[in-house]
Backbone as CSV, one residue per row, in Angstrom:
resi,resn,N_x,N_y,N_z,CA_x,CA_y,CA_z,C_x,C_y,C_z
1,UNK,108.555,29.779,83.000,108.725,30.842,83.688,108.516,30.509,85.742
2,UNK,110.251,31.043,86.126,109.934,30.413,87.599,108.954,30.908,88.831
3,UNK,109.486,30.761,89.935,108.425,30.893,90.603,108.497,32.326,91.015
4,UNK,109.760,33.002,90.738,109.512,34.841,90.699,108.996,35.314,90.301
5,UNK,108.725,35.453,88.650,107.600,35.713,87.795,106.568,34.927,87.667
6,UNK,106.149,33.933,88.550,104.891,33.695,88.370,104.683,34.579,89.793
7,UNK,105.157,35.009,90.821,104.694,35.443,91.713,104.158,37.193,91.258
8,UNK,105.271,37.303,90.542,105.252,38.975,90.251,103.922,39.041,88.320
9,UNK,103.858,37.563,88.097,102.291,37.947,87.050,101.431,37.835,87.869
10,UNK,101.192,37.495,88.707,100.155,37.414,89.937,99.380,38.776,90.472
11,UNK,100.555,39.130,91.047,100.871,40.901,91.700,100.598,41.655,90.495
12,UNK,100.973,41.676,89.134,100.590,42.584,87.902,99.363,43.101,88.436
13,UNK,98.651,44.276,88.227,97.564,45.146,88.550,96.796,44.549,86.843
14,UNK,95.582,44.553,86.892,94.644,44.137,85.700,93.891,45.205,85.787
15,UNK,93.585,45.396,84.583,92.714,46.172,83.941,91.583,46.034,83.799
16,UNK,90.512,46.839,84.277,88.944,45.986,83.933,88.442,46.802,82.920
17,UNK,87.093,46.457,82.376,86.272,47.575,81.590,85.460,47.897,82.424
18,UNK,85.686,49.639,82.545,85.118,50.370,82.845,83.837,51.356,82.367
19,UNK,83.155,51.442,83.064,82.005,52.759,82.059,82.597,53.473,82.264
20,UNK,82.233,55.064,81.196,82.235,56.606,81.559,81.082,56.900,81.233
21,UNK,80.624,57.062,82.141,78.490,57.248,81.549,78.612,58.707,81.895
22,UNK,77.677,59.147,80.920,76.704,60.384,80.433,75.277,59.868,81.360
23,UNK,75.464,60.890,82.462,74.148,60.918,83.268,73.781,62.300,83.677
24,UNK,72.487,61.673,83.763,71.300,63.065,84.482,70.417,62.263,85.574
25,UNK,70.791,62.400,86.661,70.730,62.093,87.806,70.467,60.745,87.897
26,UNK,69.564,59.539,88.067,69.878,57.986,88.056,69.854,57.769,86.600
27,UNK,69.724,58.244,85.906,69.178,57.927,84.260,70.970,58.116,83.350
28,UNK,71.263,56.560,82.548,72.946,56.947,81.613,71.872,56.710,80.596
29,UNK,72.618,57.874,79.724,72.070,58.089,78.520,73.020,57.612,77.445
30,UNK,74.390,57.776,77.847,75.213,56.919,76.691,76.358,56.693,78.093
31,UNK,77.489,55.095,77.352,78.702,55.125,78.222,79.380,54.895,76.999
32,UNK,81.022,55.574,77.438,82.147,55.096,76.651,82.543,54.285,78.055
33,UNK,83.559,53.151,77.183,84.443,51.961,77.951,85.873,51.988,77.946
34,UNK,86.231,51.933,78.982,87.482,52.194,79.042,88.063,51.071,79.923
35,UNK,89.467,50.434,79.661,89.468,49.766,80.518,90.898,50.130,81.474
36,UNK,90.485,50.247,82.555,91.269,51.173,83.424,91.522,49.793,84.716
37,UNK,92.956,50.285,85.479,93.559,49.356,86.693,92.353,50.330,88.357
38,UNK,92.075,49.567,88.876,91.658,50.673,90.010,92.125,50.430,90.792
39,UNK,92.479,51.688,91.738,93.091,51.882,93.409,92.033,52.359,93.839
40,UNK,91.319,51.027,94.751,90.718,51.661,95.788,91.150,51.943,97.188
41,UNK,91.071,52.929,97.516,91.683,53.523,99.195,90.418,52.789,99.771
42,UNK,91.208,52.420,101.267,90.561,52.383,101.835,90.223,53.153,102.946
43,UNK,89.260,53.119,104.122,89.014,54.313,104.812,91.088,54.657,105.740
44,UNK,91.246,54.270,105.955,92.112,53.888,106.716,93.357,55.003,105.962
45,UNK,93.102,54.470,104.544,94.659,54.763,103.505,93.653,56.753,103.347
46,UNK,92.693,56.426,103.297,92.231,58.307,102.722,92.404,58.584,103.927
47,UNK,92.247,58.620,105.028,92.415,59.747,106.404,93.928,59.684,106.727
48,UNK,94.699,59.021,106.257,95.975,58.519,106.617,97.073,59.737,105.770
49,UNK,96.196,60.357,104.379,96.402,61.689,103.620,97.273,61.533,103.139
50,UNK,98.056,60.521,102.207,99.257,60.195,102.140,98.983,60.120,100.480
51,UNK,99.530,60.322,99.368,99.899,60.630,98.133,99.893,58.775,98.207
52,UNK,98.942,58.202,97.354,99.356,56.720,96.958,100.216,56.372,95.680
53,UNK,100.318,55.605,96.171,101.435,54.872,95.093,100.463,53.891,93.739
54,UNK,100.741,54.340,92.885,99.927,54.026,90.913,101.326,52.855,90.967
55,UNK,100.377,51.527,90.633,100.813,50.347,90.595,100.951,50.406,88.839
56,UNK,102.723,49.666,88.703,102.772,49.684,86.835,101.185,49.647,86.300
57,UNK,101.679,50.462,84.713,100.350,50.550,84.116,100.522,49.335,83.057
58,UNK,99.752,48.489,82.703,99.674,47.598,81.830,99.697,48.088,80.463
59,UNK,100.278,47.077,79.499,99.944,47.789,78.614,99.138,48.048,77.590
60,UNK,97.936,47.256,77.583,96.770,47.487,77.213,95.569,48.283,78.107
61,UNK,96.477,48.869,78.980,95.442,49.579,79.899,94.877,51.101,79.599
62,UNK,94.498,52.106,79.668,93.577,53.568,79.640,94.125,54.315,80.361
63,UNK,94.152,52.936,81.160,94.455,54.321,82.577,94.167,53.785,84.216
64,UNK,93.869,54.555,84.792,93.535,54.324,86.376,92.235,54.602,86.903
65,UNK,91.665,54.401,87.445,90.499,54.677,88.520,90.716,54.545,89.583
66,UNK,90.877,55.977,90.537,91.311,56.059,91.954,90.131,56.254,92.952
67,UNK,89.760,55.615,93.908,88.503,55.795,94.814,88.658,56.399,95.949
68,UNK,88.219,57.247,96.253,88.367,57.677,98.020,89.765,58.412,98.222
69,UNK,90.334,59.188,96.623,91.321,59.687,97.160,91.176,61.235,97.896
70,UNK,91.434,61.846,98.655,91.514,62.989,99.438,91.556,64.052,97.895
71,UNK,90.919,64.984,97.858,90.738,66.405,97.362,91.642,66.716,96.799
72,UNK,92.367,67.354,97.471,93.792,67.845,97.942,95.070,66.737,97.305
73,UNK,94.862,66.150,97.742,95.800,65.208,96.854,95.358,65.265,95.049
74,UNK,94.971,65.492,94.614,94.504,65.895,93.044,95.906,65.926,92.229
75,UNK,96.251,67.444,92.247,97.423,67.977,91.179,98.225,66.625,92.040
76,UNK,98.540,66.443,93.015,100.028,66.053,93.290,99.679,64.174,92.628
77,UNK,98.989,63.776,92.590,99.307,61.963,91.507,99.373,62.377,90.450
78,UNK,98.357,63.691,90.184,98.342,63.647,88.018,99.711,63.613,88.283
79,UNK,100.675,64.865,89.026,101.903,64.763,88.256,102.778,63.929,88.699
80,UNK,102.563,62.533,89.707,103.033,61.705,90.221,102.671,60.357,88.667
81,UNK,101.730,60.297,87.799,101.316,59.464,87.492,101.954,60.247,85.644
82,UNK,102.396,61.188,85.636,103.512,61.737,84.152,102.290,62.660,83.791
83,UNK,101.300,63.433,84.117,100.963,64.263,83.872,99.527,63.467,82.766
84,UNK,99.310,62.487,83.413,98.007,61.694,82.584,96.319,62.793,82.465
85,UNK,95.176,62.439,81.661,94.094,63.087,81.829,93.793,63.517,82.794
86,UNK,93.157,63.939,83.490,92.388,63.950,84.943,90.734,64.080,84.703
87,UNK,90.019,63.144,84.828,88.658,63.148,85.251,87.930,63.349,86.470
88,UNK,87.816,64.658,87.176,87.014,63.986,88.737,84.715,63.070,88.299
89,UNK,85.205,62.155,88.834,83.748,61.196,88.534,82.718,62.352,89.244
90,UNK,83.287,61.946,90.880,82.578,62.174,91.577,83.449,62.907,92.832
91,UNK,82.464,63.494,93.766,83.139,64.014,94.932,81.856,63.446,96.235
92,UNK,82.369,63.215,97.581,81.789,63.006,98.195,82.434,63.465,99.398
93,UNK,82.216,62.774,100.352,82.646,63.086,101.703,82.684,61.063,102.368
94,UNK,83.353,60.028,102.660,83.893,59.330,102.923,83.168,59.131,104.562
95,UNK,82.177,58.594,104.498,81.260,59.065,106.258,82.725,57.837,107.314
96,UNK,82.375,58.240,108.450,83.049,57.345,109.541,82.376,57.347,110.769
97,UNK,82.456,56.580,111.596,81.833,55.970,112.953,83.022,55.607,113.950
98,UNK,83.440,56.479,114.894,84.540,56.144,116.032,83.481,55.486,117.097
99,UNK,83.853,54.182,117.207,82.919,53.096,117.873,84.063,53.497,119.328
100,UNK,85.478,54.067,119.617,85.683,54.538,120.733,84.832,55.782,121.657
101,UNK,83.708,56.288,120.834,82.975,57.092,121.568,81.639,56.262,122.435
102,UNK,81.187,55.531,122.490,81.146,54.366,123.473,79.393,54.871,122.531
103,UNK,78.617,53.593,122.622,76.837,53.996,122.440,76.358,55.635,122.958
104,UNK,76.371,55.544,124.096,75.365,56.935,124.646,76.579,57.931,123.693
105,UNK,77.474,57.992,124.220,78.303,59.377,123.641,78.293,59.724,121.755
106,UNK,78.332,58.465,121.080,77.071,58.339,119.560,76.220,59.343,119.490
107,UNK,75.104,58.015,120.197,74.196,58.671,120.369,73.656,60.222,120.525
108,UNK,74.370,60.690,121.857,73.728,62.591,122.470,74.866,63.126,121.508
109,UNK,75.845,62.428,120.008,76.266,63.563,119.770,75.080,64.013,118.228
110,UNK,74.283,62.627,117.760,73.467,62.760,116.956,72.347,64.187,117.228
111,UNK,72.090,64.631,115.925,71.045,66.078,116.223,69.731,65.320,117.112
112,UNK,69.442,66.771,117.637,68.130,66.426,118.448,66.671,66.070,117.263
113,UNK,66.749,66.878,116.000,65.918,65.955,114.364,66.361,64.496,114.436
114,UNK,67.136,64.505,114.735,67.867,62.791,114.335,67.837,62.399,114.996
115,UNK,67.358,62.262,116.545,67.224,61.361,117.057,65.721,60.981,117.606
116,UNK,65.220,62.357,117.502,63.881,62.306,117.431,63.596,61.531,116.728
117,UNK,63.554,62.020,114.910,63.178,60.856,113.835,63.514,59.841,113.906
118,UNK,64.314,59.028,114.317,64.680,57.856,114.530,63.722,57.175,115.430
119,UNK,63.595,57.181,116.488,62.708,57.022,118.008,61.769,57.335,117.527
120,UNK,60.931,57.816,116.598,59.303,58.248,115.958,59.678,56.823,115.139
121,UNK,60.532,56.927,114.255,60.341,55.802,113.378,60.456,54.347,113.859
122,UNK,60.806,53.886,114.729,61.351,52.417,115.646,59.891,52.306,115.930
123,UNK,59.298,53.450,117.173,57.920,53.149,117.260,57.013,52.971,116.660
124,UNK,56.721,53.543,115.478,56.157,53.504,114.270,56.313,51.914,114.019
125,UNK,57.142,51.605,113.781,57.833,49.662,113.270,57.280,48.769,114.220
126,UNK,57.666,49.177,115.370,57.574,48.479,116.413,55.834,48.165,116.206
127,UNK,55.434,49.128,116.753,53.647,49.656,117.056,52.906,48.100,115.420
128,UNK,53.615,48.278,114.268,53.287,47.254,113.434,53.532,45.998,114.030
129,UNK,54.519,45.687,114.576,54.872,44.569,114.745,54.907,43.783,116.171
130,UNK,53.358,44.190,116.633,52.742,43.627,117.790,53.785,44.319,119.021
131,UNK,54.365,45.650,119.368,54.622,46.270,120.277,56.080,46.369,120.187
132,UNK,57.475,45.383,119.844,58.432,44.875,120.070,59.292,45.323,118.701
133,UNK,60.592,46.147,118.139,61.293,45.371,116.845,61.790,43.750,116.793
134,UNK,61.652,43.642,115.545,62.190,42.197,115.089,63.586,42.226,114.195
135,UNK,64.755,42.702,115.410,65.515,42.921,114.268,66.016,41.172,114.948
136,UNK,66.928,40.597,113.373,67.695,39.454,114.404,69.042,39.644,113.432
137,UNK,70.132,38.950,114.334,71.411,39.172,114.176,72.036,38.077,113.567
138,UNK,73.068,37.540,112.872,73.968,36.614,111.845,75.274,36.508,112.246
139,UNK,75.573,35.776,112.390,77.390,35.953,112.113,77.994,34.353,111.729
140,UNK,77.659,33.733,112.202,78.318,32.079,111.930,77.796,31.757,110.511
141,UNK,78.374,30.826,110.523,78.428,30.264,108.217,76.811,29.874,108.613
142,UNK,76.029,29.044,109.561,74.867,29.090,109.013,73.531,29.995,109.190
143,UNK,73.897,30.158,110.026,73.299,31.984,110.409,73.342,32.817,108.991
144,UNK,74.263,32.797,108.710,74.675,33.616,107.293,74.332,33.064,105.708
145,UNK,74.250,31.388,105.923,73.414,31.075,104.971,71.974,31.374,104.872
146,UNK,70.929,30.924,106.274,70.030,31.095,106.444,69.231,32.885,106.436
147,UNK,70.877,34.082,106.512,70.216,35.164,106.348,70.226,35.240,104.887
148,UNK,71.374,34.744,104.016,71.569,35.151,102.440,70.018,35.102,102.145
149,UNK,69.398,33.892,102.476,68.444,33.199,101.097,67.361,34.028,101.821
150,UNK,67.010,34.897,102.854,65.663,36.048,102.958,66.347,37.325,102.374
151,UNK,67.132,37.517,102.477,68.123,39.158,102.051,68.322,39.192,100.769
152,UNK,68.141,38.181,99.841,68.315,38.368,98.639,66.811,38.794,98.050
153,UNK,66.196,37.600,98.940,64.615,37.850,98.290,64.286,39.215,98.285
154,UNK,65.020,39.684,99.237,64.766,41.477,99.467,64.796,42.147,98.389
155,UNK,66.599,41.414,98.168,67.399,42.632,97.618,66.646,42.602,96.041
156,UNK,66.063,41.422,95.867,65.796,41.795,94.261,64.620,42.400,94.045
157,UNK,63.896,42.922,95.267,63.185,44.370,94.303,63.587,45.572,95.044
158,UNK,64.574,45.440,95.761,65.018,46.926,95.798,66.067,47.722,94.714
159,UNK,65.950,48.920,94.842,66.138,50.192,93.572,67.645,49.800,93.235
160,UNK,68.403,49.541,94.548,70.087,49.033,94.521,70.309,47.923,93.546
161,UNK,69.301,47.130,93.048,69.388,45.922,92.719,68.752,45.980,90.959
162,UNK,67.960,46.764,91.162,66.576,47.061,89.667,67.476,47.998,88.694
163,UNK,67.872,49.116,89.696,68.701,50.321,89.008,70.118,50.047,88.804
164,UNK,70.916,49.790,89.950,72.154,49.932,89.812,73.052,49.151,90.469
165,UNK,71.999,47.706,90.103,72.531,47.024,89.761,74.188,45.841,91.280
166,UNK,73.922,46.585,92.634,74.786,46.398,93.468,74.015,46.246,94.502
167,UNK,73.184,45.197,94.289,72.078,44.650,95.387,72.947,43.067,95.693
168,UNK,72.533,42.400,96.827,73.141,41.478,97.719,73.751,40.369,96.466
169,UNK,74.934,40.347,96.351,75.450,39.133,95.719,75.074,37.674,95.810
170,UNK,74.743,37.240,94.496,74.294,35.185,94.722,75.033,34.510,94.269
171,UNK,76.555,35.331,93.491,77.438,34.030,93.317,77.922,33.202,93.845
172,UNK,78.301,32.279,93.230,79.090,30.938,93.887,80.229,31.932,95.106
173,UNK,81.204,32.430,94.664,82.618,33.296,94.853,82.201,34.236,95.469
174,UNK,81.043,34.733,96.173,80.479,35.428,97.117,79.982,34.867,98.215
175,UNK,78.926,33.741,97.937,79.006,33.069,99.358,79.777,32.138,100.127
176,UNK,80.897,31.909,98.604,82.135,31.180,99.505,83.341,32.171,100.343
177,UNK,83.097,33.170,99.936,83.456,34.435,100.506,83.147,34.440,101.665
178,UNK,81.759,34.573,101.968,80.767,35.049,102.631,80.999,33.602,104.381
179,UNK,80.743,32.407,103.562,81.110,31.712,104.530,82.384,31.250,105.486
180,UNK,83.318,32.082,104.687,84.553,31.444,105.348,84.812,32.861,106.403
181,UNK,84.637,33.902,105.709,84.739,35.284,106.783,83.769,34.812,107.785
182,UNK,82.683,34.563,107.925,81.965,33.766,108.659,82.269,33.149,109.711
183,UNK,83.153,31.826,109.603,84.090,30.699,110.075,84.763,31.604,111.019
184,UNK,85.631,32.870,110.335,86.514,33.225,110.901,86.115,34.981,112.060
185,UNK,84.552,35.082,112.008,84.256,35.954,112.735,84.272,37.476,111.961
186,UNK,84.293,37.350,110.450,84.687,38.255,109.773,83.445,39.187,109.181
187,UNK,82.553,38.856,109.585,80.904,39.205,109.145,79.673,38.984,110.026
188,UNK,78.670,40.631,110.388,78.282,40.764,111.042,76.907,41.384,110.071
189,UNK,75.630,40.776,109.769,74.296,41.125,108.999,73.001,40.973,109.841
190,UNK,71.962,41.582,110.004,71.041,41.585,110.132,69.714,41.825,109.586
191,UNK,68.617,41.597,110.225,67.411,41.541,109.235,66.245,41.874,109.950
192,UNK,65.754,42.890,109.748,64.517,43.478,109.941,63.349,43.013,109.290
193,UNK,62.276,42.713,110.241,60.992,41.793,110.066,60.065,43.224,110.545
194,UNK,59.086,43.439,110.107,58.300,43.945,110.146,56.349,42.850,109.753
195,UNK,55.946,43.336,111.243,54.790,42.399,111.321,55.026,40.389,110.277
196,UNK,56.091,40.357,110.755,56.255,38.815,110.439,56.977,39.110,109.069
197,UNK,57.279,39.820,108.143,57.043,40.438,106.875,58.730,40.928,106.893
198,UNK,60.380,40.020,106.133,61.502,40.563,105.833,61.111,41.213,104.873
199,UNK,62.076,42.526,106.259,61.756,44.593,105.269,62.852,45.343,104.966
200,UNK,64.366,44.834,105.663,65.457,45.454,105.135,66.669,44.173,106.172
201,UNK,67.579,44.708,105.114,69.291,43.942,105.184,69.747,44.627,105.421
202,UNK,70.491,44.676,106.221,72.092,44.892,106.421,73.127,44.234,106.452
203,UNK,74.668,44.051,105.223,75.795,43.205,105.588,76.832,44.049,105.570
204,UNK,77.546,43.304,106.758,78.946,44.505,106.657,80.071,43.555,107.128
205,UNK,80.870,43.226,106.625,82.289,42.196,106.732,82.765,43.062,107.192
206,UNK,83.928,42.578,108.112,84.933,43.197,109.106,86.263,43.033,108.906
207,UNK,86.838,43.995,107.896,88.598,43.804,107.950,88.873,44.021,108.694
208,UNK,90.751,44.266,108.315,91.987,44.370,109.141,91.906,45.677,109.938
209,UNK,91.561,45.582,111.058,92.088,47.083,112.158,90.606,47.175,112.845
210,UNK,89.766,46.359,112.644,88.540,46.571,113.519,87.883,47.652,112.450
211,UNK,87.727,47.383,111.708,86.927,48.503,110.676,85.523,47.403,110.010
212,UNK,84.685,47.823,109.944,83.109,47.066,110.049,82.746,48.069,108.521
213,UNK,82.254,47.127,107.731,82.382,47.483,106.246,80.788,47.383,105.573
214,UNK,80.449,48.569,105.600,78.818,49.459,104.806,78.990,48.402,103.632
215,UNK,78.650,47.402,103.266,78.814,46.766,101.950,77.450,46.764,101.807
216,UNK,76.449,46.320,101.998,75.117,45.935,101.014,74.096,45.973,101.535
217,UNK,73.342,46.403,101.576,71.817,47.185,102.450,71.079,47.328,101.294
218,UNK,69.347,47.147,102.116,68.049,47.325,101.152,67.170,46.692,102.044
219,UNK,66.032,47.702,101.403,64.648,47.261,101.989,63.778,47.156,100.989
220,UNK,63.013,46.418,101.649,61.679,46.353,100.466,61.309,46.995,100.556
221,UNK,60.343,48.181,98.859,59.619,48.654,98.590,58.246,49.049,99.053
222,UNK,57.798,47.984,99.472,56.834,48.042,100.021,56.737,49.087,101.821
223,UNK,57.689,48.692,102.155,58.283,49.396,103.517,58.532,50.733,103.354
224,UNK,58.560,51.312,102.228,59.194,52.727,102.546,58.888,53.822,103.202
225,UNK,57.438,54.137,103.170,57.002,55.099,104.330,57.233,54.643,105.923
226,UNK,58.128,53.067,106.352,58.726,53.525,107.333,59.999,53.427,108.130
227,UNK,60.748,53.359,106.745,62.064,54.514,106.833,62.508,52.772,107.525
228,UNK,62.561,51.787,106.938,63.213,50.355,107.488,64.509,50.706,108.081
229,UNK,64.958,51.209,106.868,66.328,51.251,106.928,67.280,51.678,108.026
230,UNK,67.421,53.226,108.352,67.313,53.853,109.376,66.922,53.127,110.551
231,UNK,65.847,52.647,110.958,65.862,51.309,112.188,66.864,50.543,112.214
232,UNK,66.896,49.725,111.538,68.014,49.054,111.108,69.338,49.196,111.236
233,UNK,69.331,50.495,111.186,70.907,51.202,110.888,71.377,50.795,112.367
234,UNK,70.326,52.139,113.481,70.888,51.876,114.535,70.758,51.145,115.610
235,UNK,70.191,49.625,115.406,70.003,48.412,116.148,71.064,48.143,115.407
236,UNK,72.196,48.044,114.267,72.900,47.512,113.998,74.362,48.553,114.301
237,UNK,73.969,49.814,114.795,74.926,50.773,115.085,75.205,49.577,116.847
238,UNK,73.881,50.136,117.724,73.674,49.434,118.732,74.440,47.975,119.199
239,UNK,74.551,47.200,118.591,74.673,45.621,118.436,76.468,46.222,118.664
240,UNK,76.902,46.791,117.531,78.397,46.773,117.612,79.043,47.854,118.353
241,UNK,78.567,48.583,118.675,78.982,49.539,120.058,78.933,48.378,121.505
242,UNK,78.403,47.755,121.444,78.136,46.460,122.911,78.400,45.467,122.823
243,UNK,79.639,45.305,121.429,80.344,44.143,121.049,81.551,44.733,121.700
244,UNK,82.169,45.755,121.618,82.948,46.604,122.238,84.931,46.528,121.298
245,UNK,84.547,46.171,120.190,85.601,45.260,119.609,86.204,46.074,119.064
246,UNK,85.268,46.830,117.928,84.860,47.063,116.718,86.225,49.022,116.561
247,UNK,86.753,49.355,115.756,87.839,50.817,115.705,87.060,51.455,115.280
248,UNK,86.239,51.297,114.383,85.339,52.746,113.243,83.842,51.300,111.965
249,UNK,83.283,52.817,112.172,81.861,51.584,111.200,82.322,52.694,109.920
250,UNK,82.798,51.993,109.105,83.037,52.696,107.411,82.325,52.741,106.341
251,UNK,81.329,54.143,106.367,80.481,54.201,105.476,80.838,54.098,103.499
252,UNK,82.086,53.874,103.488,82.204,53.871,102.029,82.072,55.002,100.920
253,UNK,82.018,54.711,99.987,82.126,55.670,99.072,80.658,56.263,98.758
254,UNK,80.222,57.804,98.739,79.379,57.969,98.210,78.464,59.124,99.343
255,UNK,77.725,59.840,98.766,77.147,60.282,99.768,75.666,60.285,100.321
256,UNK,74.943,60.788,101.126,73.876,60.243,101.727,73.069,60.814,103.181
257,UNK,71.571,61.176,103.114,71.143,61.408,104.262,71.463,60.355,105.327
258,UNK,71.327,59.410,105.695,71.861,57.728,105.969,73.177,58.378,106.454
259,UNK,74.067,58.133,105.523,75.039,58.465,105.918,75.408,59.488,107.044
260,UNK,75.284,60.498,106.764,75.181,61.789,107.372,74.604,62.123,108.602
261,UNK,74.144,61.422,108.861,73.279,61.090,110.231,73.669,60.348,111.112
262,UNK,74.470,59.087,110.271,75.375,58.404,111.751,76.308,58.774,111.821
263,UNK,77.138,59.355,111.191,78.901,59.457,111.245,78.917,60.538,112.129
264,UNK,80.241,60.238,112.690,80.981,60.948,113.325,81.933,61.861,112.980
265,UNK,82.703,61.380,111.945,83.492,62.050,110.659,83.617,61.774,109.544
266,UNK,84.186,62.851,108.544,84.479,61.858,107.253,85.921,62.470,106.708
267,UNK,85.686,62.322,105.477,86.981,62.511,104.899,86.265,63.142,103.198
268,UNK,86.461,64.597,103.037,86.492,65.354,101.658,86.919,64.158,100.499
269,UNK,86.292,63.029,99.631,87.360,62.689,98.941,86.758,62.271,97.231
270,UNK,87.399,62.151,96.421,86.956,62.077,94.849,87.074,60.950,94.133
271,UNK,86.274,60.476,93.181,87.250,59.394,92.265,87.714,59.748,91.299
272,UNK,88.831,59.180,90.639,90.165,60.588,89.499,89.661,59.203,89.009
273,UNK,89.567,59.561,87.693,89.954,58.803,86.063,91.058,59.791,86.101
274,UNK,92.231,58.793,85.555,93.840,59.047,84.891,93.834,58.634,84.308
275,UNK,93.633,58.993,82.659,93.254,58.418,81.325,94.879,58.973,80.248
276,UNK,95.206,57.613,79.438,96.771,58.315,78.471,96.307,58.955,77.812
277,UNK,96.888,60.716,77.711,97.129,61.168,77.117,96.682,60.707,75.273
278,UNK,96.188,59.933,75.235,95.383,59.579,73.462,94.624,60.944,73.070
279,UNK,94.582,61.501,71.934,93.401,61.958,71.405,92.079,61.197,71.551
280,UNK,91.546,60.180,71.139,90.394,59.370,72.019,90.034,59.800,73.480
281,UNK,91.246,59.288,73.651,90.860,59.412,75.394,90.508,61.451,75.919
282,UNK,91.575,62.462,74.784,91.426,64.090,74.922,89.942,63.927,74.366
283,UNK,89.287,63.435,73.452,88.106,63.807,72.832,87.014,63.079,74.078
284,UNK,87.630,62.263,74.780,86.386,61.442,75.404,86.001,62.337,76.699
285,UNK,87.351,62.339,77.512,87.170,63.795,78.716,86.758,65.412,78.345
286,UNK,86.846,65.796,77.011,86.391,67.257,76.596,84.312,67.065,76.424
287,UNK,84.341,65.594,76.538,82.844,65.291,75.433,81.772,65.054,76.748
288,UNK,82.621,64.455,77.931,81.735,63.950,79.136,82.185,65.010,80.118
289,UNK,83.446,66.021,80.098,82.927,67.246,81.051,82.385,68.092,80.345
290,UNK,82.170,68.546,78.828,80.981,69.362,78.901,79.790,69.340,79.087
291,UNK,79.793,67.702,78.590,77.809,67.035,78.924,77.752,67.545,80.624
292,UNK,78.457,67.103,81.726,78.205,67.069,82.811,78.309,68.673,82.836
293,UNK,78.865,69.818,82.625,78.958,71.220,82.800,77.198,71.709,82.644
294,UNK,77.003,71.172,81.183,75.473,71.447,80.693,74.289,71.028,81.801
295,UNK,73.911,69.571,82.613,73.813,69.504,82.893,73.244,69.899,84.322
296,UNK,75.063,70.056,84.863,74.679,71.141,86.323,74.226,72.619,85.396
297,UNK,74.188,73.475,84.592,73.902,74.288,84.354,72.643,74.420,83.828
298,UNK,72.180,73.113,83.787,69.824,73.165,83.777,69.767,73.485,84.921
299,UNK,70.675,72.949,85.885,70.112,72.438,87.205,69.802,73.793,87.687
300,UNK,70.936,74.388,88.591,71.322,75.440,88.689,70.104,76.353,87.964
301,UNK,69.827,76.840,86.400,68.926,77.320,85.641,67.049,77.414,86.385
302,UNK,67.092,76.164,85.981,65.873,75.790,87.110,65.348,75.980,88.650
303,UNK,66.588,76.125,89.103,66.208,76.398,90.799,66.046,77.802,90.455
304,UNK,66.866,78.637,89.862,66.740,80.178,90.362,65.314,80.457,89.621
305,UNK,64.480,79.949,88.973,63.860,80.635,87.853,62.542,79.829,89.337
306,UNK,62.762,79.420,90.042,62.585,78.405,90.937,61.396,77.480,90.947
307,UNK,62.072,76.522,90.083,61.485,75.112,89.475,62.572,73.742,89.839
308,UNK,61.846,74.099,91.380,62.695,73.467,92.349,61.962,71.653,91.684
309,UNK,60.700,71.585,91.447,60.474,69.937,91.275,60.392,69.686,90.075
310,UNK,61.080,70.726,88.737,61.701,70.501,87.696,62.892,70.017,87.630
311,UNK,63.063,70.883,88.853,65.381,70.191,88.986,65.474,68.791,89.393
312,UNK,64.421,68.768,90.690,64.322,67.527,91.084,64.266,66.216,90.067
313,UNK,63.107,66.165,89.522,63.005,65.256,88.292,64.651,64.956,87.410
314,UNK,65.043,66.177,86.929,66.284,66.544,86.616,67.545,65.740,87.120
315,UNK,67.471,65.940,88.580,68.707,64.979,89.166,67.860,63.651,89.129
316,UNK,66.491,63.123,89.567,66.390,61.647,89.181,66.808,61.355,88.014
317,UNK,66.895,61.427,87.062,66.477,61.513,85.767,65.139,60.645,85.184
318,UNK,64.381,61.388,86.071,63.085,61.272,85.073,62.129,62.146,84.957
């Protein structure tokens, strides 16, 4: 194999096992595995509002999963794929904060209820800690090693780790990347302590274009009543605004009150499966679509007859 072939082989897209889930709320009832090439769009790509180019599909791959695709581009991408089978896995707004506003402009742009609520939570946490908030920032390799040791212990107790498998990683690969990015000034991380106990963490790499990524976040459930995540986010935003060297804060994929509350804008996006039009894939898409419509119908019926509490349990999968 010549040098050009080596480069081509390295650049070839790799299909990875991906679970197509039959879910009720947070509970997964069943999964079907498909080998898919993942095409994650960045915030800037989503905001550019252009049809992405699908890489060549390996022969052994079942299709693609495209994340953060502006929803109105779905028909065009299906056509560009050669009419592969489309399935929207989830819809959400990809929220972001524009640092050009300055801290005061951003803060004053939040709703009065949001500002009052955050102030109240911060005051309550400060009272638990002797009158002052105890927020610690980390960015150098040595600091990040200390951060990771504490944050990882918090992560083990979070729902992100226990239910979603998305806690702060502790692999050798992640640690090496963290230290390298820290040495290049491309990481910002914070810990919030309450009464001397580590309560919440936030880990944010910085990518090209001065975009700060909302990568890993969590808090000890023992402090749920104090809402430590919202308070830590506020203090992190304060630090980032004060640095004055970043363009945007990217809240990444997925919805959430926390994201809506702090964002200054967003792009309506979907995560889209595109599968080869085989019989097995057609049956899978039909089954998954029918299941999701059934779950949505049950939720709507419960809400119409006034059983909101039951509907909430359905959404949580409890």
